[in-house]
C-alpha positions in Angstrom: 81.9 -6.4 -47.2 81.3 -9.1 -46.1 84.5 -9.8 -44.9 84.3 -6.7 -43.0 81.0 -7.9 -41.2 81.9 -11.2 -40.1 85.4 -12.0 -38.4 87.0 -15.0 -38.6 86.1 -18.6 -36.7 85.6 -17.4 -32.5 88.0 -19.1 -30.1 87.1 -23.1 -29.4 85.1 -23.0 -26.5 83.3 -19.7 -27.7 82.8 -22.0 -30.6 81.6 -24.9 -29.5 78.5 -23.2 -27.3 77.6 -21.2 -29.9 74.0 -23.5 -29.6 74.4 -22.1 -26.1 75.3 -18.5 -26.7 71.8 -18.7 -29.4 69.9 -20.1 -26.7 70.4 -17.3 -24.2 70.4 -14.6 -26.8 66.6 -16.3 -27.7 66.0 -15.9 -24.3 66.4 -12.1 -23.9 64.8 -11.7 -26.9 61.7 -13.3 -25.4 62.1 -11.4 -22.1 62.1 -7.8 -24.2 59.4 -8.7 -26.1 57.5 -9.9 -23.0 58.6 -6.4 -21.4 57.7 -4.4 -24.4 54.4 -5.8 -25.0 53.1 -4.9 -21.9 55.1 -1.5 -21.1 53.1 0.6 -23.5 49.4 -0.1 -21.3 52.1 0.3 -18.7 53.0 4.1 -19.8 49.4 5.3 -20.6 48.5 4.7 -17.3 51.0 6.1 -15.5 50.9 9.1 -18.0 46.5 9.3 -17.1 47.8 9.3 -13.4 50.4 11.8 -13.5 48.5 14.4 -15.8 45.4 13.9 -13.4 47.2 14.7 -10.4 49.3 17.5 -12.1 46.0 19.0 -12.9 44.3 18.5 -9.3 47.1 19.8 -7.3 49.6 22.0 -9.7 52.7 20.4 -8.8 55.5 19.9 -11.1 56.2 16.2 -9.5 54.0 14.1 -11.8 54.9 15.4 -14.5 58.7 15.2 -13.5 58.0 11.4 -12.9 55.7 10.8 -16.6 59.3 12.6 -18.1 61.9 9.6 -16.3 59.0 7.0 -16.9 58.8 7.8 -20.9 63.0 8.2 -20.9 62.6 4.3 -19.5 60.1 3.7 -22.1 62.3 5.2 -24.7 65.3 3.0 -22.9 63.1 0.0 -23.0 62.7 -0.2 -27.0 65.8 0.2 -27.6 66.7 -2.6 -25.3 64.5 -4.5 -27.2 66.5 -4.0 -30.7 70.0 -4.8 -28.7 68.2 -8.1 -27.6 67.4 -8.7 -31.6 71.2 -7.6 -32.6 72.3 -10.0 -30.0 70.5 -13.1 -31.3 71.6 -12.0 -35.0 75.1 -12.6 -33.3 74.1 -15.6 -31.6 72.5 -16.8 -35.2 75.5 -16.2 -37.0 77.9 -17.6 -34.5 75.7 -20.7 -35.0 75.2 -21.2 -38.1 78.5 -19.9 -40.1 80.8 -20.2 -36.5 81.9 -16.6 -37.0 81.2 -13.3 -34.7 79.5 -10.1 -36.8 81.5 -7.4 -34.3 79.8 -4.6 -35.8 76.3 -6.0 -34.8 77.5 -6.7 -31.7 79.3 -3.4 -31.3 76.1 -1.8 -31.7 74.5 -3.8 -29.4 76.6 -3.3 -26.8 76.3 0.8 -27.0 72.6 0.5 -27.2 72.6 -1.6 -23.9 75.1 0.8 -22.2 72.7 3.5 -23.5 69.2 1.7 -22.3 70.8 2.1 -18.3 71.8 5.8 -19.3 68.4 6.6 -19.8 67.2 5.8 -16.5 69.0 9.0 -15.3 65.4 11.7 -14.9 63.4 8.0 -13.3 66.9 8.0 -10.7 66.7 11.7 -10.1 62.8 11.7 -9.7 63.0 9.0 -7.5 66.2 10.6 -5.1 64.7 14.3 -5.2 61.4 13.9 -5.0 60.9 15.7 -1.4 58.1 13.5 0.0 59.3 9.8 -1.6 59.5 7.2 0.8 62.6 5.2 2.1 61.6 2.4 -1.2 62.0 4.8 -3.3 64.9 6.5 -2.1 66.4 2.9 -2.5 65.0 2.3 -5.7 66.5 5.0 -6.8 69.8 4.1 -5.2 69.7 0.6 -7.0 69.2 2.2 -10.7 72.0 4.7 -9.7 74.5 2.3 -8.7 73.4 -0.1 -11.9 73.4 2.8 -14.2 77.2 3.8 -12.5 78.6 0.2 -13.0 76.9 -0.8 -16.4 77.1 2.0 -18.8 80.7 3.5 -18.2 82.6 0.5 -18.6 80.1 -1.2 -21.9 81.0 2.2 -23.3 84.3 1.7 -23.1 84.0 -1.9 -24.6 81.9 0.0 -27.4 85.0 2.1 -28.0 87.4 -0.8 -28.0 85.5 -2.8 -30.5 86.1 -0.3 -33.1 89.6 -1.6 -33.4 89.0 -5.0 -32.7 90.6 -7.0 -35.7 91.3 -10.9 -35.1 95.7 -11.7 -35.3 96.7 -8.3 -33.5 97.2 -7.5 -29.9 93.3 -7.1 -28.9 94.5 -6.7 -24.8 92.7 -3.4 -24.7 89.4 -5.1 -26.1 89.9 -8.6 -23.7 90.5 -6.3 -20.7 87.4 -4.0 -21.3 85.1 -7.4 -21.9 86.5 -8.8 -18.4 85.9 -5.3 -16.6 82.5 -4.8 -17.9 81.4 -8.6 -17.2 82.7 -8.1 -14.0 80.8 -5.0 -13.5 77.5 -6.6 -15.0 77.4 -8.9 -12.7 78.0 -6.5 -9.4 75.4 -4.7 -11.1 72.8 -7.4 -11.1 73.7 -8.5 -7.3 73.2 -4.4 -6.5 69.6 -4.8 -8.7 68.9 -8.0 -6.6 69.6 -7.4 -3.3 68.3 -4.0 -3.2 65.0 -5.3 -4.8 65.1 -7.4 -1.3 65.4 -5.0 0.8 63.1 -2.2 -0.5 59.9 -4.6 -2.4 60.3 -8.6 -1.6 61.6 -8.4 1.7 64.1 -10.3 3.7 62.5 -12.8 6.0 64.3 -15.4 7.7 60.3 -16.9 9.7 60.5 -20.2 7.7 62.4 -22.4 5.1 61.1 -21.1 1.9 61.7 -17.4 2.7 65.4 -17.8 3.9 66.4 -19.8 1.0 65.0 -16.8 -0.7 66.0 -14.4 1.1 70.2 -16.1 1.6 69.6 -16.0 -2.8 69.0 -12.4 -2.6 72.1 -11.7 -0.3 74.3 -14.3 -1.4 74.3 -15.7 -4.5 75.0 -13.1 -6.9 77.5 -11.4 -4.7 79.3 -15.0 -5.4 79.1 -14.5 -8.9 80.5 -11.3 -9.0 83.2 -11.9 -6.5 83.9 -14.8 -8.8 84.0 -13.2 -12.0 86.6 -10.6 -10.4 88.5 -13.5 -9.4 88.6 -15.2 -12.9 89.7 -11.5 -14.8 91.8 -10.3 -12.1 94.6 -11.3 -13.5 93.3 -10.2 -17.3 92.2 -6.3 -16.1 95.8 -5.9 -14.1 97.5 -6.7 -17.5 99.3 -9.6 -15.9 97.5 -12.2 -18.4 95.9 -11.5 -21.9 94.0 -15.1 -21.3 91.3 -16.5 -19.0 89.7 -19.7 -17.6 86.5 -20.4 -19.7 86.0 -22.9 -17.4 85.5 -20.2 -14.4 83.7 -18.0 -16.6 81.4 -20.9 -16.9 80.9 -21.4 -12.8 79.9 -17.3 -12.9 77.6 -17.7 -15.2 76.1 -21.1 -13.6 76.0 -19.0 -10.4 74.7 -15.7 -11.6 72.5 -17.6 -13.7 70.9 -20.0 -10.2 69.9 -16.3 -8.7 67.1 -16.3 -11.3 66.1 -20.1 -11.4 66.1 -20.3 -7.2 63.7 -17.1 -7.2 61.5 -18.4 -9.5 61.5 -21.6 -7.6 60.7 -19.9 -4.8 57.8 -18.1 -6.6 56.0 -21.1 -7.5 55.5 -21.5 -3.3 55.5 -18.5 -2.2 52.7 -16.2 -3.1 54.8 -12.8 -2.2 57.7 -13.7 -4.3 55.5 -14.6 -7.2 54.0 -11.2 -7.0 57.4 -9.7 -8.0 58.9 -12.5 -10.7 57.7 -10.0 -13.6 59.9 -7.7 -12.3 63.3 -9.8 -12.5 65.8 -10.3 -15.2 64.1 -13.7 -15.5 65.8 -14.3 -18.7 69.5 -14.3 -17.0 68.6 -18.0 -15.7 69.3 -19.4 -19.2 72.6 -18.3 -18.5 73.3 -21.3 -16.5 73.2 -23.4 -19.7 75.6 -21.3 -21.1 77.6 -22.1 -18.3 77.4 -25.2 -17.9 78.4 -25.6 -21.5 82.2 -23.4 -20.9 82.7 -25.6 -17.4 81.9 -29.0 -19.5 83.8 -28.3 -22.6 85.3 -25.2 -21.7 89.5 -24.9 -21.3 92.3 -22.6 -21.0 92.0 -20.1 -23.9 
């Protein structure tokens, strides 16, 4: 059974970067714990508010909103479980220098399901007749994230079922590459539209220029870089990719969140919104540095 659960040692750059992978997985887990421990009280307050509006107005829209929020809560709990799986994969890589493909596969499935469970809330945001523009833009953001991430992760989950080291795993590598590109683009969509409908894009002073350029360009640069790194693999022209190139993409992606956090230290408006960003992803810079410094073409 142990031989079925744990694959042989991974590629050298991944093996050498196992401590950085574990670090990212732990930060992701901490982020999920932070969200989950705050989510129950938030959902309770939303339930009180929406049921009160339903009783007063007789409209079903408040219940529609509550349904969307409840599905989102289930997704959040599933993502917490997936973060535990990712941490387990990181721990096994660090301690045993081996990858548990079955655990990683479960984590991928749960991450895909997390995004899919936003569908009822997206439907509410996009169809509510009195929603202001910000509600539509938020709904559009979540809809695009679902379209970009879930299908790719589900295909990766499917391909991982037949993964065996020593065999031709070109399809697994291809869908891993597609999933990484799609995920980074989804992060850009979330960050850019978040700036449009919530944080704002403002060039009136230096610190806001930094924040605005960061929201528009940093993750977009990372996404374009990911496509450049993985396009030969996606097109089937090559079965390997540059680990250093991937490292540069991770540094760029993590830089968006690091810059947002730094801007929030000196700007109260950014500070109000920092809790709603995927701030765990700043840790990707650490993994990226490992791949750039110690990676190689693999």
